[in-house]
PQR file with spaces between the fields and no chain letter, atoms N, CA, C, O and H, PARSE charges and radii, in Angstrom:
ATOM       1  N    MET     1      19.973  -53.000  -22.067 -0.4000 1.5000
ATOM       2  CA   MET     1      20.291  -51.704  -21.642 -0.0000 2.0000
ATOM       3  C    MET     1      20.212  -51.400  -20.500  0.5500 1.7000
ATOM       4  O    MET     1      19.069  -51.253  -20.069 -0.5500 1.4000
ATOM       5  N    ALA     2      21.304  -51.197  -19.608 -0.4000 1.5000
ATOM       6  CA   ALA     2      20.759  -51.242  -18.022 -0.0000 2.0000
ATOM       7  C    ALA     2      20.568  -49.651  -17.977  0.5500 1.7000
ATOM       8  O    ALA     2      21.239  -48.816  -18.583 -0.5500 1.4000
ATOM       9  H    ALA     2      22.233  -51.316  -19.959  0.4000 1.0000
ATOM      10  N    HIS     3      19.446  -49.427  -17.078 -0.4000 1.5000
ATOM      11  CA   HIS     3      19.313  -48.135  -16.526 -0.0000 2.0000
ATOM      12  C    HIS     3      19.933  -47.997  -15.207  0.5500 1.7000
ATOM      13  O    HIS     3      19.927  -48.961  -14.442 -0.5500 1.4000
ATOM      14  H    HIS     3      18.901  -50.106  -16.585  0.4000 1.0000
ATOM      15  N    PRO     4      20.552  -46.708  -14.820 -0.5600 1.5000
ATOM      16  CA   PRO     4      21.338  -46.068  -13.997  0.2800 2.0000
ATOM      17  C    PRO     4      20.355  -45.700  -12.717  0.5500 1.7000
ATOM      18  O    PRO     4      19.407  -44.953  -12.960 -0.5500 1.4000
ATOM      19  N    ILE     5      20.559  -46.265  -11.150 -0.4000 1.5000
ATOM      20  CA   ILE     5      19.778  -45.952  -10.341 -0.0000 2.0000
ATOM      21  C    ILE     5      19.962  -44.566   -9.837  0.5500 1.7000
ATOM      22  O    ILE     5      21.082  -44.281   -9.415 -0.5500 1.4000
ATOM      23  H    ILE     5      21.329  -46.872  -10.952  0.4000 1.0000
ATOM      24  N    ALA     6      18.921  -43.556   -9.816 -0.4000 1.5000
ATOM      25  CA   ALA     6      19.307  -42.632   -9.389 -0.0000 2.0000
ATOM      26  C    ALA     6      19.360  -42.579   -7.903  0.5500 1.7000
ATOM      27  O    ALA     6      18.525  -43.185   -7.232 -0.5500 1.4000
ATOM      28  H    ALA     6      18.011  -43.787  -10.159  0.4000 1.0000
ATOM      29  N    PRO     7      20.440  -41.784   -7.293 -0.5600 1.5000
ATOM      30  CA   PRO     7      20.703  -41.635   -5.653  0.2800 2.0000
ATOM      31  C    PRO     7      19.155  -40.817   -5.009  0.5500 1.7000
ATOM      32  O    PRO     7      18.535  -39.893   -5.535 -0.5500 1.4000
ATOM      33  N    ALA     8      18.904  -41.427   -3.924 -0.4000 1.5000
ATOM      34  CA   ALA     8      17.776  -41.048   -3.432 -0.0000 2.0000
ATOM      35  C    ALA     8      18.015  -39.648   -2.814  0.5500 1.7000
ATOM      36  O    ALA     8      19.074  -39.527   -2.197 -0.5500 1.4000
ATOM      37  H    ALA     8      19.408  -42.177   -3.497  0.4000 1.0000
ATOM      38  N    ALA     9      17.199  -38.576   -2.883 -0.4000 1.5000
ATOM      39  CA   ALA     9      17.263  -37.466   -2.192 -0.0000 2.0000
ATOM      40  C    ALA     9      17.364  -37.528   -0.698  0.5500 1.7000
ATOM      41  O    ALA     9      16.745  -38.300    0.033 -0.5500 1.4000
ATOM      42  H    ALA     9      16.339  -38.674   -3.384  0.4000 1.0000
ATOM      43  N    PRO    10      18.340  -36.492   -0.299 -0.5600 1.5000
ATOM      44  CA   PRO    10      18.835  -36.758    1.237  0.2800 2.0000
ATOM      45  C    PRO    10      17.638  -36.151    1.978  0.5500 1.7000
ATOM      46  O    PRO    10      16.794  -35.446    1.424 -0.5500 1.4000
ATOM      47  N    ALA    11      17.635  -36.401    2.962 -0.4000 1.5000
ATOM      48  CA   ALA    11      16.228  -35.934    3.587 -0.0000 2.0000
ATOM      49  C    ALA    11      16.601  -34.770    4.378  0.5500 1.7000
ATOM      50  O    ALA    11      17.665  -34.671    4.988 -0.5500 1.4000
ATOM      51  H    ALA    11      18.321  -36.973    3.412  0.4000 1.0000
ATOM      52  N    ILE    12      15.461  -33.684    4.334 -0.4000 1.5000
ATOM      53  CA   ILE    12      15.423  -32.598    4.841 -0.0000 2.0000
ATOM      54  C    ILE    12      15.300  -32.387    6.283  0.5500 1.7000
ATOM      55  O    ILE    12      14.169  -32.639    6.697 -0.5500 1.4000
ATOM      56  H    ILE    12      14.597  -33.764    3.838  0.4000 1.0000
ATOM      57  N    ALA    13      16.294  -31.926    7.331 -0.4000 1.5000
ATOM      58  CA   ALA    13      15.792  -31.758    8.503 -0.0000 2.0000
ATOM      59  C    ALA    13      14.937  -30.689    8.415  0.5500 1.7000
ATOM      60  O    ALA    13      15.009  -29.856    7.512 -0.5500 1.4000
ATOM      61  H    ALA    13      17.213  -31.721    6.994  0.4000 1.0000
ATOM      62  N    PRO    14      13.692  -30.654    9.789 -0.5600 1.5000
ATOM      63  CA   PRO    14      12.898  -29.365    9.605  0.2800 2.0000
ATOM      64  C    PRO    14      13.518  -28.476   10.773  0.5500 1.7000
ATOM      65  O    PRO    14      13.873  -28.977   11.840 -0.5500 1.4000
ATOM      66  N    ILE    15      13.608  -27.263   10.517 -0.4000 1.5000
ATOM      67  CA   ILE    15      13.772  -26.388   11.196 -0.0000 2.0000
ATOM      68  C    ILE    15      12.761  -25.899   12.816  0.5500 1.7000
ATOM      69  O    ILE    15      11.572  -25.588   12.894 -0.5500 1.4000
ATOM      70  H    ILE    15      13.320  -26.856    9.651  0.4000 1.0000
ATOM      71  N    SER    16      13.459  -25.969   13.552 -0.4000 1.5000
ATOM      72  CA   SER    16      12.279  -25.804   15.005 -0.0000 2.0000
ATOM      73  C    SER    16      12.299  -24.191   15.016  0.5500 1.7000
ATOM      74  O    SER    16      13.203  -23.417   14.701 -0.5500 1.4000
ATOM      75  H    SER    16      14.424  -26.222   13.489  0.4000 1.0000
ATOM      76  N    VAL    17      10.991  -23.950   15.486 -0.4000 1.5000
ATOM      77  CA   VAL    17      10.834  -22.594   15.927 -0.0000 2.0000
ATOM      78  C    VAL    17      12.025  -21.951   16.666  0.5500 1.7000
ATOM      79  O    VAL    17      12.469  -20.870   16.280 -0.5500 1.4000
ATOM      80  H    VAL    17      10.256  -24.579   15.741  0.4000 1.0000
ATOM      81  N    LYS    18      12.557  -22.614   17.742 -0.4000 1.5000
ATOM      82  CA   LYS    18      13.539  -21.894   18.496 -0.0000 2.0000
ATOM      83  C    LYS    18      14.587  -21.492   17.552  0.5500 1.7000
ATOM      84  O    LYS    18      15.181  -20.420   17.670 -0.5500 1.4000
ATOM      85  H    LYS    18      12.196  -23.492   18.056  0.4000 1.0000
ATOM      86  N    ALA    19      14.867  -22.499   16.438 -0.4000 1.5000
ATOM      87  CA   ALA    19      16.186  -21.589   15.669 -0.0000 2.0000
ATOM      88  C    ALA    19      15.670  -20.629   14.739  0.5500 1.7000
ATOM      89  O    ALA    19      16.405  -20.032   13.953 -0.5500 1.4000
ATOM      90  H    ALA    19      14.385  -23.370   16.343  0.4000 1.0000
ATOM      91  N    ILE    20      14.474  -20.468   14.801 -0.4000 1.5000
ATOM      92  CA   ILE    20      13.959  -19.281   13.701 -0.0000 2.0000
ATOM      93  C    ILE    20      13.484  -18.133   14.530  0.5500 1.7000
ATOM      94  O    ILE    20      13.625  -17.093   13.887 -0.5500 1.4000
ATOM      95  H    ILE    20      13.877  -20.954   15.439  0.4000 1.0000
ATOM      96  N    LEU    21      13.040  -17.953   15.562 -0.4000 1.5000
ATOM      97  CA   LEU    21      12.725  -17.003   16.503 -0.0000 2.0000
ATOM      98  C    LEU    21      13.642  -15.792   16.367  0.5500 1.7000
ATOM      99  O    LEU    21      13.167  -14.759   15.895 -0.5500 1.4000
ATOM     100  H    LEU    21      12.925  -18.798   16.084  0.4000 1.0000
ATOM     101  N    PRO    22      15.260  -15.851   16.844 -0.5600 1.5000
ATOM     102  CA   PRO    22      16.137  -14.702   17.091  0.2800 2.0000
ATOM     103  C    PRO    22      16.064  -14.171   15.766  0.5500 1.7000
ATOM     104  O    PRO    22      16.125  -12.959   15.559 -0.5500 1.4000
ATOM     105  N    TRP    23      15.907  -15.209   14.659 -0.4000 1.5000
ATOM     106  CA   TRP    23      16.358  -14.125   13.428 -0.0000 2.0000
ATOM     107  C    TRP    23      14.911  -13.329   13.072  0.5500 1.7000
ATOM     108  O    TRP    23      14.854  -12.197   12.592 -0.5500 1.4000
ATOM     109  H    TRP    23      15.857  -16.193   14.827  0.4000 1.0000
ATOM     110  N    ALA    24      13.863  -14.101   13.385 -0.4000 1.5000
ATOM     111  CA   ALA    24      12.589  -13.428   13.090 -0.0000 2.0000
ATOM     112  C    ALA    24      12.287  -12.167   13.748  0.5500 1.7000
ATOM     113  O    ALA    24      11.652  -11.321   13.117 -0.5500 1.4000
ATOM     114  H    ALA    24      13.909  -15.021   13.775  0.4000 1.0000
ATOM     115  N    VAL    25      12.805  -11.852   15.385 -0.4000 1.5000
ATOM     116  CA   VAL    25      12.719  -10.827   15.899 -0.0000 2.0000
ATOM     117  C    VAL    25      13.816   -9.770   15.077  0.5500 1.7000
ATOM     118  O    VAL    25      13.617   -8.634   14.645 -0.5500 1.4000
ATOM     119  H    VAL    25      13.321  -12.539   15.898  0.4000 1.0000
ATOM     120  N    PHE    26      14.985  -10.581   15.050 -0.4000 1.5000
ATOM     121  CA   PHE    26      15.931   -9.381   14.360 -0.0000 2.0000
ATOM     122  C    PHE    26      15.390   -8.747   13.076  0.5500 1.7000
ATOM     123  O    PHE    26      15.848   -7.635   12.812 -0.5500 1.4000
ATOM     124  H    PHE    26      15.146  -11.503   15.401  0.4000 1.0000
ATOM     125  N    PHE    27      14.620   -9.195   12.353 -0.4000 1.5000
ATOM     126  CA   PHE    27      14.314   -8.724   11.180 -0.0000 2.0000
ATOM     127  C    PHE    27      13.169   -8.116   11.017  0.5500 1.7000
ATOM     128  O    PHE    27      12.656   -7.525   10.067 -0.5500 1.4000
ATOM     129  H    PHE    27      14.248  -10.098   12.567  0.4000 1.0000
ATOM     130  N    GLY    28      12.852   -8.346   12.060 -0.4000 1.5000
ATOM     131  CA   GLY    28      10.980   -7.532   12.214 -0.0000 2.0000
ATOM     132  C    GLY    28      11.595   -6.157   13.122  0.5500 1.7000
ATOM     133  O    GLY    28      11.173   -5.052   12.781 -0.5500 1.4000
ATOM     134  H    GLY    28      13.269   -8.826   12.832  0.4000 1.0000
ATOM     135  N    ILE    29      12.649   -6.244   14.341 -0.4000 1.5000
ATOM     136  CA   ILE    29      12.861   -5.232   14.665 -0.0000 2.0000
ATOM     137  C    ILE    29      13.656   -4.311   13.559  0.5500 1.7000
ATOM     138  O    ILE    29      13.701   -3.112   13.830 -0.5500 1.4000
ATOM     139  H    ILE    29      12.992   -7.141   14.618  0.4000 1.0000
ATOM     140  N    LEU    30      14.291   -4.741   12.337 -0.4000 1.5000
ATOM     141  CA   LEU    30      15.120   -4.085   11.206 -0.0000 2.0000
ATOM     142  C    LEU    30      14.013   -3.793   10.315  0.5500 1.7000
ATOM     143  O    LEU    30      14.290   -2.837    9.590 -0.5500 1.4000
ATOM     144  H    LEU    30      14.254   -5.716   12.117  0.4000 1.0000
ATOM     145  N    LEU    31      13.002   -4.216   10.135 -0.4000 1.5000
ATOM     146  CA   LEU    31      11.843   -3.694    9.705 -0.0000 2.0000
ATOM     147  C    LEU    31      11.163   -2.604   10.066  0.5500 1.7000
ATOM     148  O    LEU    31      10.689   -1.808    9.256 -0.5500 1.4000
ATOM     149  H    LEU    31      12.778   -4.992   10.723  0.4000 1.0000
ATOM     150  N    MET    32      11.063   -2.494   11.460 -0.4000 1.5000
ATOM     151  CA   MET    32      10.285   -1.572   12.053 -0.0000 2.0000
ATOM     152  C    MET    32      11.224   -0.324   12.056  0.5500 1.7000
ATOM     153  O    MET    32      10.615    0.746   12.046 -0.5500 1.4000
ATOM     154  H    MET    32      11.448   -3.141   12.119  0.4000 1.0000
ATOM     155  N    ALA    33      12.800   -0.237   12.069 -0.4000 1.5000
ATOM     156  CA   ALA    33      13.491    0.545   12.330 -0.0000 2.0000
ATOM     157  C    ALA    33      13.295    1.362   10.722  0.5500 1.7000
ATOM     158  O    ALA    33      13.123    2.580   10.681 -0.5500 1.4000
ATOM     159  H    ALA    33      13.294   -1.106   12.077  0.4000 1.0000
ATOM     160  N    VAL    34      13.352    0.452    9.361 -0.4000 1.5000
ATOM     161  CA   VAL    34      13.164    1.236    8.359 -0.0000 2.0000
ATOM     162  C    VAL    34      11.920    1.575    8.086  0.5500 1.7000
ATOM     163  O    VAL    34      11.945    2.354    7.133 -0.5500 1.4000
ATOM     164  H    VAL    34      13.492   -0.538    9.395  0.4000 1.0000
ATOM     165  N    LEU    35      10.794    1.370    8.465 -0.4000 1.5000
ATOM     166  CA   LEU    35       9.647    1.601    8.180 -0.0000 2.0000
ATOM     167  C    LEU    35       9.751    3.113    9.189  0.5500 1.7000
ATOM     168  O    LEU    35       9.583    4.196    8.627 -0.5500 1.4000
ATOM     169  H    LEU    35      10.773    0.737    9.239  0.4000 1.0000
ATOM     170  N    TYR    36       9.946    3.071   10.210 -0.4000 1.5000
ATOM     171  CA   TYR    36      10.003    4.404   10.813 -0.0000 2.0000
ATOM     172  C    TYR    36      10.890    5.333   10.219  0.5500 1.7000
ATOM     173  O    TYR    36      10.677    6.541   10.324 -0.5500 1.4000
ATOM     174  H    TYR    36      10.083    2.191   10.666  0.4000 1.0000
ATOM     175  N    PHE    37      11.599    5.004    9.770 -0.4000 1.5000
ATOM     176  CA   PHE    37      12.952    6.036    9.110 -0.0000 2.0000
ATOM     177  C    PHE    37      12.084    6.743    7.798  0.5500 1.7000
ATOM     178  O    PHE    37      11.949    7.948    7.584 -0.5500 1.4000
ATOM     179  H    PHE    37      11.772    4.023    9.685  0.4000 1.0000
ATOM     180  N    ILE    38      11.519    5.545    6.960 -0.4000 1.5000
ATOM     181  CA   ILE    38      11.146    6.189    5.850 -0.0000 2.0000
ATOM     182  C    ILE    38       9.495    6.547    6.091  0.5500 1.7000
ATOM     183  O    ILE    38       8.820    6.926    5.133 -0.5500 1.4000
ATOM     184  H    ILE    38      11.629    4.566    7.134  0.4000 1.0000
ATOM     185  N    GLY    39       8.954    6.408    7.328 -0.4000 1.5000
ATOM     186  CA   GLY    39       7.568    7.273    7.219 -0.0000 2.0000
ATOM     187  C    GLY    39       7.265    8.300    8.395  0.5500 1.7000
ATOM     188  O    GLY    39       6.337    9.107    8.448 -0.5500 1.4000
ATOM     189  H    GLY    39       9.501    6.100    8.106  0.4000 1.0000
ATOM     190  N    ALA    40       8.188    8.091    9.247 -0.4000 1.5000
ATOM     191  CA   ALA    40       7.691    9.335    9.924 -0.0000 2.0000
ATOM     192  C    ALA    40       9.079   10.064   10.652  0.5500 1.7000
ATOM     193  O    ALA    40       8.771   11.013   11.372 -0.5500 1.4000
ATOM     194  H    ALA    40       8.941    7.435    9.204  0.4000 1.0000
ATOM     195  N    GLU    41      10.270    9.826   10.591 -0.4000 1.5000
ATOM     196  CA   GLU    41      11.343   10.314   10.463 -0.0000 2.0000
ATOM     197  C    GLU    41      11.418   11.481   10.087  0.5500 1.7000
ATOM     198  O    GLU    41      11.287   11.491    8.863 -0.5500 1.4000
ATOM     199  H    GLU    41      10.520    9.055   10.006  0.4000 1.0000
ATOM     200  N    GLN    42      11.616   12.873   10.644 -0.4000 1.5000
ATOM     201  CA   GLN    42      11.340   14.386    9.970 -0.0000 2.0000
ATOM     202  C    GLN    42      10.468   14.650   10.083  0.5500 1.7000
ATOM     203  O    GLN    42      10.156   15.700    9.522 -0.5500 1.4000
ATOM     204  H    GLN    42      11.723   12.864   11.638  0.4000 1.0000
ATOM     205  N    GLY    43       9.289   13.840   10.969 -0.4000 1.5000
ATOM     206  CA   GLY    43       7.928   14.475   11.156 -0.0000 2.0000
ATOM     207  C    GLY    43       7.583   15.013   12.384  0.5500 1.7000
ATOM     208  O    GLY    43       8.329   15.736   13.045 -0.5500 1.4000
ATOM     209  H    GLY    43       9.542   12.987   11.425  0.4000 1.0000
ATOM     210  N    ALA    44       6.443   14.668   12.708 -0.4000 1.5000
ATOM     211  CA   ALA    44       6.371   15.194   14.202 -0.0000 2.0000
ATOM     212  C    ALA    44       6.886   14.680   15.131  0.5500 1.7000
ATOM     213  O    ALA    44       7.021   15.216   16.231 -0.5500 1.4000
ATOM     214  H    ALA    44       5.837   14.081   12.172  0.4000 1.0000
ATOM     215  N    THR    45       7.429   13.020   14.682 -0.4000 1.5000
ATOM     216  CA   THR    45       8.354   12.543   15.611 -0.0000 2.0000
ATOM     217  C    THR    45       9.618   12.424   15.635  0.5500 1.7000
ATOM     218  O    THR    45      10.173   11.498   16.227 -0.5500 1.4000
ATOM     219  H    THR    45       7.320   12.584   13.789  0.4000 1.0000
ATOM     220  N    SER    46      10.228   13.327   15.009 -0.4000 1.5000
ATOM     221  CA   SER    46      12.121   13.200   14.733 -0.0000 2.0000
ATOM     222  C    SER    46      12.339   13.070   15.520  0.5500 1.7000
ATOM     223  O    SER    46      11.818   13.615   16.493 -0.5500 1.4000
ATOM     224  H    SER    46       9.777   14.079   14.529  0.4000 1.0000
ATOM     225  N    LEU    47      13.504   12.030   15.544 -0.4000 1.5000
ATOM     226  CA   LEU    47      15.242   12.009   16.422 -0.0000 2.0000
ATOM     227  C    LEU    47      16.120   12.652   16.094  0.5500 1.7000
ATOM     228  O    LEU    47      16.970   13.177   16.814 -0.5500 1.4000
ATOM     229  H    LEU    47      13.927   11.587   14.754  0.4000 1.0000
ATOM     230  N    ILE    48      15.981   12.699   14.565 -0.4000 1.5000
ATOM     231  CA   ILE    48      17.261   13.485   14.085 -0.0000 2.0000
ATOM     232  C    ILE    48      17.228   14.896   13.676  0.5500 1.7000
ATOM     233  O    ILE    48      16.807   15.090   12.536 -0.5500 1.4000
ATOM     234  H    ILE    48      15.291   12.273   13.981  0.4000 1.0000
ATOM     235  N    SER    49      17.486   15.639   14.173 -0.4000 1.5000
ATOM     236  CA   SER    49      17.326   17.368   13.143 -0.0000 2.0000
ATOM     237  C    SER    49      17.814   17.589   12.173  0.5500 1.7000
ATOM     238  O    SER    49      18.828   16.961   11.872 -0.5500 1.4000
ATOM     239  H    SER    49      17.828   15.481   15.099  0.4000 1.0000
ATOM     240  N    GLY    50      17.266   18.596   11.281 -0.4000 1.5000
ATOM     241  CA   GLY    50      18.133   18.545   10.106 -0.0000 2.0000
ATOM     242  C    GLY    50      16.957   17.813    8.910  0.5500 1.7000
ATOM     243  O    GLY    50      15.880   17.286    9.188 -0.5500 1.4000
ATOM     244  H    GLY    50      16.442   19.106   11.526  0.4000 1.0000
ATOM     245  N    GLU    51      17.390   17.937    7.952 -0.4000 1.5000
ATOM     246  CA   GLU    51      16.589   17.349    6.485 -0.0000 2.0000
ATOM     247  C    GLU    51      17.252   16.001    6.155  0.5500 1.7000
ATOM     248  O    GLU    51      16.526   15.182    5.592 -0.5500 1.4000
ATOM     249  H    GLU    51      18.265   18.365    7.726  0.4000 1.0000
ATOM     250  N    ASP    52      18.626   15.618    6.441 -0.4000 1.5000
ATOM     251  CA   ASP    52      19.326   14.520    5.708 -0.0000 2.0000
ATOM     252  C    ASP    52      18.595   13.396    5.180  0.5500 1.7000
ATOM     253  O    ASP    52      18.348   12.996    4.042 -0.5500 1.4000
ATOM     254  H    ASP    52      19.216   16.284    6.899  0.4000 1.0000
ATOM     255  N    VAL    53      18.205   12.837    6.860 -0.4000 1.5000
ATOM     256  CA   VAL    53      17.300   11.298    6.732 -0.0000 2.0000
ATOM     257  C    VAL    53      15.839   11.685    5.481  0.5500 1.7000
ATOM     258  O    VAL    53      15.372   10.798    4.766 -0.5500 1.4000
ATOM     259  H    VAL    53      18.406   13.162    7.784  0.4000 1.0000
ATOM     260  N    HIS    54      15.428   12.857    5.462 -0.4000 1.5000
ATOM     261  CA   HIS    54      14.470   12.953    4.764 -0.0000 2.0000
ATOM     262  C    HIS    54      15.017   12.851    3.324  0.5500 1.7000
ATOM     263  O    HIS    54      14.548   11.996    2.572 -0.5500 1.4000
ATOM     264  H    HIS    54      15.808   13.577    6.043  0.4000 1.0000
ATOM     265  N    GLU    55      15.736   13.470    3.018 -0.4000 1.5000
ATOM     266  CA   GLU    55      16.124   13.719    1.634 -0.0000 2.0000
ATOM     267  C    GLU    55      16.966   12.164    1.183  0.5500 1.7000
ATOM     268  O    GLU    55      17.299   12.109    0.000 -0.5500 1.4000
ATOM     269  H    GLU    55      16.117   14.164    3.628  0.4000 1.0000
ATOM     270  N    TRP    56      17.201   11.325    1.782 -0.4000 1.5000
ATOM     271  CA   TRP    56      17.819    9.869    1.948 -0.0000 2.0000
ATOM     272  C    TRP    56      16.784    8.943    1.193  0.5500 1.7000
ATOM     273  O    TRP    56      16.942    8.251    0.187 -0.5500 1.4000
ATOM     274  H    TRP    56      16.931   11.370    2.744  0.4000 1.0000
ATOM     275  N    VAL    57      15.598    9.160    2.047 -0.4000 1.5000
ATOM     276  CA   VAL    57      14.493    8.059    2.083 -0.0000 2.0000
ATOM     277  C    VAL    57      13.469    8.994    1.546  0.5500 1.7000
ATOM     278  O    VAL    57      12.394    8.830    2.123 -0.5500 1.4000
ATOM     279  H    VAL    57      15.470    9.721    2.864  0.4000 1.0000
ATOM     280  N    HIS    58      13.447    9.801    0.750 -0.4000 1.5000
ATOM     281  CA   HIS    58      12.129   10.643    0.050 -0.0000 2.0000
ATOM     282  C    HIS    58      11.873    9.648   -1.211  0.5500 1.7000
ATOM     283  O    HIS    58      10.819    9.098   -0.890 -0.5500 1.4000
ATOM     284  H    HIS    58      14.321    9.934    0.281  0.4000 1.0000
ATOM     285  N    ASP    59      12.233    9.158   -2.372 -0.4000 1.5000
ATOM     286  CA   ASP    59      11.857    8.642   -3.226 -0.0000 2.0000
ATOM     287  C    ASP    59      10.767    7.184   -2.476  0.5500 1.7000
ATOM     288  O    ASP    59       9.665    6.755   -2.818 -0.5500 1.4000
ATOM     289  H    ASP    59      13.090    9.604   -2.633  0.4000 1.0000
ATOM     290  N    GLY    60      11.640    6.807   -1.453 -0.4000 1.5000
ATOM     291  CA   GLY    60      10.800    5.513   -0.473 -0.0000 2.0000
ATOM     292  C    GLY    60       9.680    5.946   -0.157  0.5500 1.7000
ATOM     293  O    GLY    60       8.677    5.240   -0.259 -0.5500 1.4000
ATOM     294  H    GLY    60      12.535    7.155   -1.175  0.4000 1.0000
ATOM     295  N    ARG    61       9.651    7.034    0.230 -0.4000 1.5000
ATOM     296  CA   ARG    61       8.122    7.573    1.085 -0.0000 2.0000
ATOM     297  C    ARG    61       7.412    7.756   -0.045  0.5500 1.7000
ATOM     298  O    ARG    61       6.246    7.362   -0.027 -0.5500 1.4000
ATOM     299  H    ARG    61      10.466    7.608    0.313  0.4000 1.0000
ATOM     300  N    HIS    62       7.763    8.176   -0.863 -0.4000 1.5000
ATOM     301  CA   HIS    62       6.335    8.274   -2.295 -0.0000 2.0000
ATOM     302  C    HIS    62       6.097    6.816   -2.885  0.5500 1.7000
ATOM     303  O    HIS    62       4.977    6.440   -3.228 -0.5500 1.4000
ATOM     304  H    HIS    62       8.710    8.496   -0.878  0.4000 1.0000
ATOM     305  N    LEU    63       7.127    6.102   -2.969 -0.4000 1.5000
ATOM     306  CA   LEU    63       6.991    4.624   -3.650 -0.0000 2.0000
ATOM     307  C    LEU    63       5.641    4.117   -2.433  0.5500 1.7000
ATOM     308  O    LEU    63       4.445    3.974   -2.690 -0.5500 1.4000
ATOM     309  H    LEU    63       8.037    6.408   -2.691  0.4000 1.0000
ATOM     310  N    LEU    64       6.350    3.929   -1.089 -0.4000 1.5000
ATOM     311  CA   LEU    64       5.137    3.219   -0.325 -0.0000 2.0000
ATOM     312  C    LEU    64       3.927    4.339    0.462  0.5500 1.7000
ATOM     313  O    LEU    64       3.389    4.046    1.530 -0.5500 1.4000
ATOM     314  H    LEU    64       7.321    4.045   -0.880  0.4000 1.0000
ATOM     315  N    GLY    65       3.619    5.754   -0.367 -0.4000 1.5000
ATOM     316  CA   GLY    65       2.249    6.439   -0.056 -0.0000 2.0000
ATOM     317  C    GLY    65       2.449    7.217    1.060  0.5500 1.7000
ATOM     318  O    GLY    65       1.436    7.709    1.558 -0.5500 1.4000
ATOM     319  H    GLY    65       4.056    5.992   -1.234  0.4000 1.0000
ATOM     320  N    PHE    66       3.839    7.517    1.731 -0.4000 1.5000
ATOM     321  CA   PHE    66       3.458    8.209    2.711 -0.0000 2.0000
ATOM     322  C    PHE    66       3.680    9.686    1.969  0.5500 1.7000
ATOM     323  O    PHE    66       4.446   10.105    1.101 -0.5500 1.4000
ATOM     324  H    PHE    66       4.662    7.117    1.327  0.4000 1.0000
ATOM     325  N    PRO    67       2.786   10.156    2.633 -0.5600 1.5000
ATOM     326  CA   PRO    67       2.605   11.953    2.251  0.2800 2.0000
ATOM     327  C    PRO    67       3.701   12.434    2.812  0.5500 1.7000
ATOM     328  O    PRO    67       4.045   11.743    3.771 -0.5500 1.4000
ATOM     329  N    CYS    68       4.683   13.723    2.513 -0.4000 1.5000
ATOM     330  CA   CYS    68       5.802   14.348    2.904 -0.0000 2.0000
ATOM     331  C    CYS    68       5.992   15.634    2.479  0.5500 1.7000
ATOM     332  O    CYS    68       6.877   16.318    2.992 -0.5500 1.4000
ATOM     333  H    CYS    68       4.403   14.284    1.734  0.4000 1.0000
ATOM     334  N    HIS    69       5.036   16.210    1.309 -0.4000 1.5000
ATOM     335  CA   HIS    69       5.330   17.820    1.098 -0.0000 2.0000
ATOM     336  C    HIS    69       3.786   18.033    0.402  0.5500 1.7000
ATOM     337  O    HIS    69       3.430   19.147    0.019 -0.5500 1.4000
ATOM     338  H    HIS    69       4.316   15.654    0.892  0.4000 1.0000
């Protein structure tokens, strides 16, 4: 009985830091913006007047342990 030979797995090319860096910076800035809106907006450093942002992220504040009231 003949056994079929499995094809060799293709080699995975390494990803350079130069290719990852723009995406890492983008997601880092995005993470900081989300963290700001959940943690600090509608507080002492409010950029947007009113309570809309606070109400949108209220449950997220409690989930992450930020006090809000």
